[in-house]
Structure formats: structure tokens, C-alpha cells
N, C-alpha and C positions, 0 to 999 in steps of 0.2 A: 290650297286645301287647309293649310294651317289656320287661315282666317275662319273657315267653316268650323274647324274643330273648336276654336276658341268661342265661336258663337254658340255651338252646341253646349259647351261647358257653362256658358252664361245663362242658357235657357233651362237646362236640366239641373234641378237641385238634387244634390247627392242624398240628402235625407229622404226626400220624396222617392227617389229611385230605389234606394236600399229598402225602404219600407214596403215596396211592392214584393219583396222576396222574404224578408224576415221582420219580426216584430221588434221595433226599437222602443227603448224606454229612455226618457230624458234624464240626463245626469249632469247637473249644472248647465253650462252653456252647450254641452254636447249631448250625444245620444249613445247608448250602449245596448248590447245584445249578446246572446250566445252566438259564437262564431259559426257560420254555416259551412266552414271549410275543415273543421275538425271537431271531434267530440269534446265537450267540456261541461262541467257542472256549474261554474260561476262565469258570468259574462266578462270577457276580456276583449270583445270586439267593439271598437269605438269609431264614431262618425262625427266629423266636425263640419257643421254648416258654414261657419266662418271661413274655414280654409278649404272647404270642398274636398276633403280627403277622408280616407278610412284606414284603420290599422287594427290588426289583431295582435295583442301582446302575448297570446298563447302560441300561435303558429308563425308569427312574424310576417304574415302576408299584409299587404297594404297598397294604397295607390289612390287613383281618382275614379271618376265614373266609368272610364273606359276599361281600366284594369279590373274593376269590380264586375262589369258585365262579361268581360272575356273569361274570367275565372268561374263565375257562377253559372254561365251558360255554356262553358267549354267552347268558346268561339275564338277565332282569329280576329285580329284588329279590324279588317274590312267589314266583317259581319257585325261586330260591336258598333262600329261607326254607323253602319246602315240602320241598325236598330235604334240607336240613340238619336239619329237624325230624324227618324219617324216621330219619336217622342217630342222632339224639339220643334217639329213642323218645318224642317229645313229640307229643301230639295237639293240633293247632292249632285255634283257634276258626274253624269254617268260614264263619261269617257275617262275618268280618273283611273289609272291602273290599279289602285288599291281596291277599287270596287268591282273589278272583273275577275275576282278569284273564283275558283271552281265551286266553292260552297255557295257563293252568291248566285251563280248560274243555276245550281240545283234547286235553290229556293224558288227561283223563277219558274223552273220546269214544273215543280210540284204545284205551285199556285195556278199555273196555266191549266194543268190537268184537272185540278179541282173545279175550276170555273167551267171547263169544257164538259165534264161529266154532270155537273149540276144543271147546266143549260140543257143538256141532252135529256136528262130526266124530266124536266119541266116541259120541254117543247117538242121532243121527237115522238112521232107516232109509234116507233118500234120500242119505246120505253114504257108502253102501256102496262105491260106485265109487272114492271118494277113499281109503277104507281099503284097498281092493284095490290101488290104485296104490302106496300107501306100503308095503304088504306086498311087492309085486313089487320095490320098491327096497330091501327088507330093512331098513326103518325100524321099530324096535320101539316098544311102548307107552311105555316109560320115556323114550325120546328124544322121542316126540311130546309127552309131558307137559313135559319139560324145556324144549323150544323153544316150547311152546304152539302147535304146528302146528294149523291149523284147516281148516275147509271153508266157503266162502261158497256158500250155496244157489243153485240154478239158478233165480233169481227176480229180477224187476226191482226189487222193493222190500222183500224180506224183512229185509235188514239195516237199511234205512232205518226201517221200522216198529218194529223192535226198539229201535233207538236213540232214536227219538222216544218210545217207551213208557217209556224210562228218564229222560225229562225233558230231552233235548237238542233244540235247535231245528234246523230245516232248514239255517239258515246255519252253525251250528256244525259239523254233520255234513259240509256241503259244504267248509268251510274246513279240515277235517281230511283232506280228499282222498278221502273214502269215497263220495261221490256225484258225479254229473255233472248239470249243469243241462240240461234239455230245450231244443231249439232254439227252440221256440215256447212261450210261457207261462212261468210261474214255478215249475213243478214240477221234481222231481229224480228220478233213478233210480240204482240201485246201480252203482258203478263195477266192483266185483268180483262176478262171477257164475259159478257152477260152476267154482270154482278151489280148489286146495289153497293155503292161506294161510300164509305165513311172516311173523310179526311182526318188524319191524326196530326194535331198541331203541337208545336212546341209551346212553352209556357207563355210566349208572347203572341200566340195566335197565328203563327206562320205554318202552313201545311208542310210537313216533313216526310209524311208517309201515309199509307192508306190501308184500310181493312175492307175487303170485298166479300159480300155475302152472295153465294151462288143462287141463281133462280132456276137452275136445272135440277129436275127431280132425280135424274140418274147420274149426277155429277160423280166422277171417279176420284177427284181430289177431295180436299177438305171442304166442309160447308163454308168456312171462312178461310181466306188466305190473306196474309199481311205482306207489306213491303219487306223485302229482306234487309239485312244490315247494310246500311249505306253510310256515306260521309255525314249525312244529316240524321238518319234514323237509327236509333239504338233501342231496341225493345226493352232492354233491362233498365233504361233510364226514363223513357217517356211514360206519361200517364194521360190517358184519354180524358179530355174535357177540363184538364187543370187550368188551361188558359182562360176558360169562361168561369170556372168555379172558384178561382183562388180568392177573390174578394169576399165572397160569401163564406168560404171556409175560414178566412181570417175573422170575419164578423162573428160567426157562430163558434169559433175555436173548435171545429170538428169537421173532419172530412169523412164522407161515407164512401167506402170502397166496395164496388161491385165487380162482377166478372167480365161482362161484355158491353159492347157499344150500345146495343138495344136497351139494356138495363139502364144505362145512363140517359139515353135519349128519352125514354118513357118517363123516367123520374123527373127530369128537367121539365118536360111538358106538363107533368102533373103539379109542378110547383116546388118540388124538393130539388134545389139547385146546387147544393154543396156536395155533389156526387162526382166520383171519378172512377175509372176502370183501368185495370192493368192489361187490357187488350188480350185476354185469354191466356196470359202467361202467369207463372207463379210470381207473387210479389217479391221484389228484390230489395236489398239493403240500399242501393242507390236511389230507388224510387222513394223509399221512406225518408232518406236524407233530404231529398228535394221537397217532400211534403212537409218536413219539419220547419221549412222556411215560413210556412203559413199557419201551422197549428201544432198543438201538443197532443191532440186527441184524434184517433182514427176509429171509426165504427165499421166493422167488417160485416158485409151482408152478402153471403153466398147462398147457393141453393141448399134446401133442407135435406137433400139426399146425401148418401154416403160420400160421393165424390165432392160435393159442395162443402161438406163438413171437413173433409181432408184438406181442401184448398183453404178454408177458413183457418185451420190450425197452422198451416204453413205461413199464412199472412200474419197471424197473431204472433207467432214466434219471431218473425223478422222484425215486426214493429216493437215488440218488447225488448229485443236486443239493442234497439236504438233508443231505449228509455221513453217510448211513447206511452201515453195513456190509451189503453185499448178497451173498446167496447164491442159488443156483438149484437147485430140485428137478427133476430130469429123470425124467419118467414113462415107462413102457413105451410103445412107439410107438402113436400114435393114441388113447391113453386120457386121460380126465380123471380127477381124483382119485376121484370117486364111482364110476366104472366100475372103476377099479383096485382100490378097496377091496371092491366087491361080488364081484370075481373072487377076490381074495385080500388080506386085510388085511396079510399078511406082505409083499406087494409094496410096499404103501404105507409100511410101517415101514422097509423097506430103502431106498426112495427118499428118505425123510426123513433117514435115517441117513447117506446118502451125498451130502449137499448139496455142490455145487461152488461155488467162488468165481465171481463173475460173469465174470471174465476167462477162467477155465478153460472155462466154458460157451461164451463167444464164440469162443474158439480152436477148440473142437470144431465148432461150427456153421459158422464161416467156412471152415475147411479142408475141410469136407464139400461146400461149394458152389463153391469156387474152387481151381483147380490152381496150386499155388505154383511149378510148374516153368515156367509160361508168363509172358511179360511182362505180359499182361492180368491174369492171376491174381495175380501179385505186386502189381500196382497196386491191385487190389480188396482184397486182404488188408491191405495197408498202410493204405488209406483207412479201412476198417472198424475195424481194431484200434487204430490210432493215435487215432482219435476217442474210443474207450473209455478208452485209457490217459490221455488228456488230462484225464479226469474223476477220476483218482486223485491225491490230494494228497501221498501219501508218496513221497519220491524213491527210496528203496530199492526199494519195490514197483514203481515205474515202471521203474527200471533192470532189474529182473528180467524184466519182460515185454518190454522193448525187446530184451534179449539173446535171448529166445526167438523173437521175430519175426525178428530178424536171422539166426539160425541156420536158421529154417524156410524163409525165402524167399531166403536167400543174398544179403542186401543189407547193406552196412556199417552198423554201429550209428550211426556219426556222421551218416550221411544221414538215418536215422530220427529221431535227436535233433533235427536241424535242422527237420524237418517238424513234430515235436512241439512245439518251442519256439514256432513260429509259431501253432499252435493254442492253446497255453496263454496266450500274450500276448493274443490276442483275447479269451479267456475271462476273464482277470484284469482286462483293461480294462473289460469289461462289468460285472463284479461291482463294481469300484471305483466306477464311475459310479452304480450302483444303491445302493451302501451308504454314499455320502457323507453325513456328519452334521456338525452343528456342536457341537464339544466345549464343556464348561464353561470359562469364563474362569478364569485363574489365581487371581484374588482370591477368587472363590467357592470354589474347591477348597481354598485355604488356610484360609479362615474355617470351612468345614465340618470340616476335619481338626482344627483347634484345639478347636472345640466338641465334636466327637465324642469326642476323647481326654479332654477335661476331664470330660464327663458319665460316661464309662466308668470313668475313673480319677480320682475327685474329690479324692484326696489332693494333687493338684497344683493344685487350685483357687486357693488363696491366691497361689501364684506367678503364675498366669495373670492373676488380677485385678490384681495389682500391676504386671505387665509390659505389659498390653494394654488400652489405652483403648477404650471402646465404638466410637468413631468409626472406628477402624482396621478393625473388622469390617464386612464388606460390608453395605450398607443393605438393609432388608427383613426377612423373617422371621428370618434368622440373627442380625442385630443385635438384633432384639426379644427373641429367646430369650436372648442373652447378657446383655442388660439385666435380664431377669427373674432370671437366674442370680445376677447381682451383688446384686440387691435381696434375694433369698432368703438368700444367704450373709450379708449384712449384718444382716438381721433375726433369723435363726434359728440361725446357727452361732456358737458362742463360739470360744474358742481351739482347741478340739479338732475338727479336720476330720472325724474318724471319725464325728461325729454326722450327717454328711450322708447322707441316704437318697434315692435317686433317685425312688422311688414317691411319697414325701411332696412332693418338689419338683414332680413332674409334676402332682400334684393342685392346685398353686397356679397352673398355667398356664391361660390362657384356652382353652376348647375350640376346636378348629379347626386351622388350618394350623401354628401354633406348637407345639402339643402333638404333632401328627403328626410334625413335623420333629424334635422331641426324640427320639422313638422311632426314627425313621429314622437319625439320627446315631449313636445307641447301636449299631444294627446295623452301621453303617459301620465303627465302631471295632472291633467284634467280628470283622468280616469281614477287615480288613486288619492288625490288630495283636493278635489273640487270643493268639499264642504269644510276644509280646515280654516281656522281663524288665522289672521296674519302672524300673530305671535307664535302660533303653533308651527307655521311654515318655517320661520326662522329657526326654531328648535330642531325641526327635521333636518334642515340644511346643516346646522352646526354638528349634529350627530353624524350625518352622512359624511361630512368632510373629515371629522375625527376618525371614523372607521376607515375611510379611504387612506388617510395618512398612515394609520397603524398598519394596514395591509401593505402599503408601499414600503414603509420602513422595515417591516419584518422581512419582506422579500429581499430588500437590499442587504440587510444584515446577513441573511443566509448566503447571498452571493459573495459578500466580502469575506465571510468565513472560509469559503472555498478558495478564494484568491489568496488569502493569507496562508493557508496550508500549502498551496502550490509554491508561493514565494519562499516559505521556510524550507521546503524540500529542495528548492533550487539554490538555496544559500544567498538569496537577494535581500540582504538586511535592510537596505534603504527602502525597498518596496514594502517590506514587512512593516517598517515604522510608519510609512505614509498610509498604508491600508489600515493599520491599527488606529491611527489618528481618526480616519474617516469612520471606522467602526465605533469608536468612543463617542464621536459627535452624534452619530445616528442613534446610539443607545440613549444619550442624554435627551435628544428630541422625543424619542419614544416614551421615556419616563415622564417627560413633561406632559405628554398627551394623557398618560394614565393617571 
């Protein structure tokens, strides 16, 4: 298996892989982006094509193509291996124990069920009513095939029997969310019966759950039922159609968010393909974080009725909390996107074309409900709109909307600003409390910078070794790496430093933390110093070494002070004299640095 892993690494380029999830920008010989694993304003996420590694200097996560897929997809190694093997076009050995995990089996259950229901819809006589329903909704055969829409038979066990016939166990089918356990006994029955089935895929196109629309007029349960929470399916994370829409979303830098599967299907069929749905649930922070891998803008399109507007507000609030650019698509009165498209695709195109900023939308809606000429109306307008303005980080944009409110309700802008400041202070205080972190200490940062620049620009290695004793470097992996570097230089490099090759040096390092640290530090140098001139690099190194020595000597002096006091208290005169001599020598060295 190790041979196949290396073959996958050789075939799957890390820059191409990461670009499928987030937008990368070239930075020297490497690529950088905002980290998908934590919130940040400035990009600290770096990817190296040469070394096929990634690292975030904000949250300290890093690794290769496998660790990236595991973290961003929330997968175990077997699932990441399987996914990357598909991308590489490599057939894995199915008998390998790493590939027989429970999650892998559940993927296969869902894929088999999706194929069964799709075939049943197309071929079975008893699926005629499902075909009629889709025809009434103007869904054509091509769209049915693209989305693999299906029909679950009106039977208590047809799906169960089919899946068991394909080699899956009762437990596996149940854990995939496709059956329900009977109240008495150990038997199971089909969860989805007499329903039009919409497979819900993960971002890579693998079916992980389903949404079923009933065809029964007198259905006692919900019109739609979804797969329950499973090992694969988490409704607060998944976004319907993201697997198909992600490239178009990246291309247009905008995702259109609608409520239901039929809204998505109709929109895609009409030609508007950068559309996704939250599958009938309120939009979540996790969904927005996933969406931010592909775009900075989301356009919310919900029904024009009161319930739809309430859903739109919740979605907008969540998107704004994650610093997304938010726009609103206003539909003709009372219509959802699907109904709008069935009446006229041109109406949908026009609505998408005329997206409003979220503040324009709130202005329109608020002034429709409240009279700005009355004291009560002014109070409500100010309350609603100031709450939204408080979520805007750009001061110029804030000022623009404050002026508009001031003019509309005839209240001085200064009064509105005072109210806004109060809201923003509370918001900032809350964020500050939530985001508090412990920064790296100065000694660690200095040591990392010195080693990073030395590895990236090895022509300065002789100067560094001559100027910097290993003890000055922070103990641990960084000091171990520096010692390995000194040994390698002493053994392998003659007078010509041009002979130094990083890859050969890296091969001499023990596998594990020290080797990974070397790669990480190379990325650190390329992130912060890629556009520096050679003479500037030398200056940065000299300065960092000087500060590292000052920090080291100062710490040693404090330690010696304590030891001298203890020796004096114990009456050990010889120790006092020896320690004082060391103290004087360190003081002299520190003065020379200054």
C-alpha cells in the first residue's frame, strides 16, 4: 500500500488539489490564501508545489495532500486515500484493511441506493406517478440523469432487499439512514417509501444522504423527509449541489443560496448553475465556512412571503458573521425560485441579475413595514437598521448607510452614531473574548526566523554558524534542527557554500517532527521574505541573531542573579565568585551587542 500512496502523491499536485477548495494566490515560488481552518484577515496559509506540503502560520496546521483532505473533509485516512486515489486514477486493492472502514461501506450503501432508485424511476411501471410529477414540474430527462433523481418504491422492504442482495448487512443499511428499526424485534423497514428521491452529495460528488418528496396526497408525515444524522451525513454541514456548482461558484465569485432541492434543480436546468441549497434547514456557520473555500459572496434567494424573508434574515446574519459579502435576490411576490422559473426563466434571470446589497434589501423591507414620519416608526427603523449596520466592518460603508437613515427618518447623524457605537462596542468585546489566544514567545519566533532564512537562503549559513551558538536557539525541535544543520555543513560542505542542497540535507534528518519543522520553516521564509533582496536577507538575519542573543543573555543574567543570591545566603563564597565572574562576562557580551 505504501507504493500506491507514493504513486498517488506523485500524480495529485497539492496546488491543484487545494485550489479545488480555496482560492490560492501565487507568492513567489509558492501559493498563499486565507486559511480554511480558522478565521483570519491576512493570508497565512502557504502551499509549496516544490515540496508538496501546506502549512498555516496562524493555526499551525500543516501536512501533505492526505492530511489536507482529512482535515477539510473531516475524513479518516481510508476515506481520504480512496478519494485521492479516484483523483489519481489509481485502482486501490479492495482487500486492504485500511479500505474496509465503516465509513467506506456506508459510502457504498448510499451509492448503491442512489443507483437503484434512479433506475427504478426510469424503468419501473410503478414509478409512473413519480415521472408524471417530475413532468408537471417541467424537469427533463437530462436533469433527472444529472442529479440522479430517483423513486423509492411504495414498499416496506424493496430497498432493504435490494441492498442486502448487493452484500450489505442490516446494520450497514440502518447506519446509512436508509431503514428504520421496528419497535419490537430486530427487523427493519424502509425509511423512504413512495417518494421522489434527491441524492445529497458531499463536495466530491459522493452520495451521503437523501431527501425524499412524498407522492401521497394524504401523507401524515412531512412533505419532505431527509436522511437522519449519520456517520456520513450532517445536515448542518452539507450543502445540496455544492459538488456540481463549486467550479461555477469560484468562476463567478458568487453562490446563490435557495431553500429547497427543487429550487436548485429548476435553476440548474434553466442555465443558472452556481446555485446551492441548505436542504430546508436554517443556514449554519459551518455551511458558510465551507462555502468560503470557493467564494466571498453569497446571494440569498428565499420566498417572498414572511416565512421566506425570515429565513433570508437568518441566512444573511450567519453569512455576515463570517465576513461574507451578502446580496439578496428579490423574487416576484409570493413565488419561490422553482415556481418563478416554471412560469418564466426570464423572471429568474432578471431577479439574479438585479441582486441587491443586504442593506438595500433591509431598507426596502423596513420602510414598507414602518412609517418614518411617526415617533414609533422612527424608533423601529433605527432599531432594525442600526443592528444591521453594526455588522458592517467598513467605516465608509457604515457612514453611507447612517447618512441614508438620518435623511429618511430626520434624525441627526450624531445621534445614530452614538447608538451605533454602543452596539459595536458590545460586538467587539464579545469577539475579543472569543478570539483570545496565546501568542508564541519572542525567543521561539526569533529562532524560527533565523532557521527559516538560513534554510531558504543557505549562502548565509557560514555567517550564521559563526555568529550563533546552538545554545542560543530555543531548546527542542528548533535547536535539534540547527545542530543537524551545523553537522551537515561541517561534514559535507567545503569552502563553496553553493554546494548546499536543501533536499540532500533534508534526507539526513530523522523522520518525524524535525524533518516536518524544516519544511515548515522553508514555507515561513517564503511567506514573509519571498520578495526581499539578498542584502536585505542578510540584514534580517543579523538583526534576528542579535535580538536572539540579547534575549538569551538577558535570561541567563536573571538566572545568575538568582543563583548568586542563593550562594550568598548559604555562605558559599567560592560559588559566589565563580557565578559573579560568569555574570560579568555575560554583561560584557550583552554590552557589545548593544
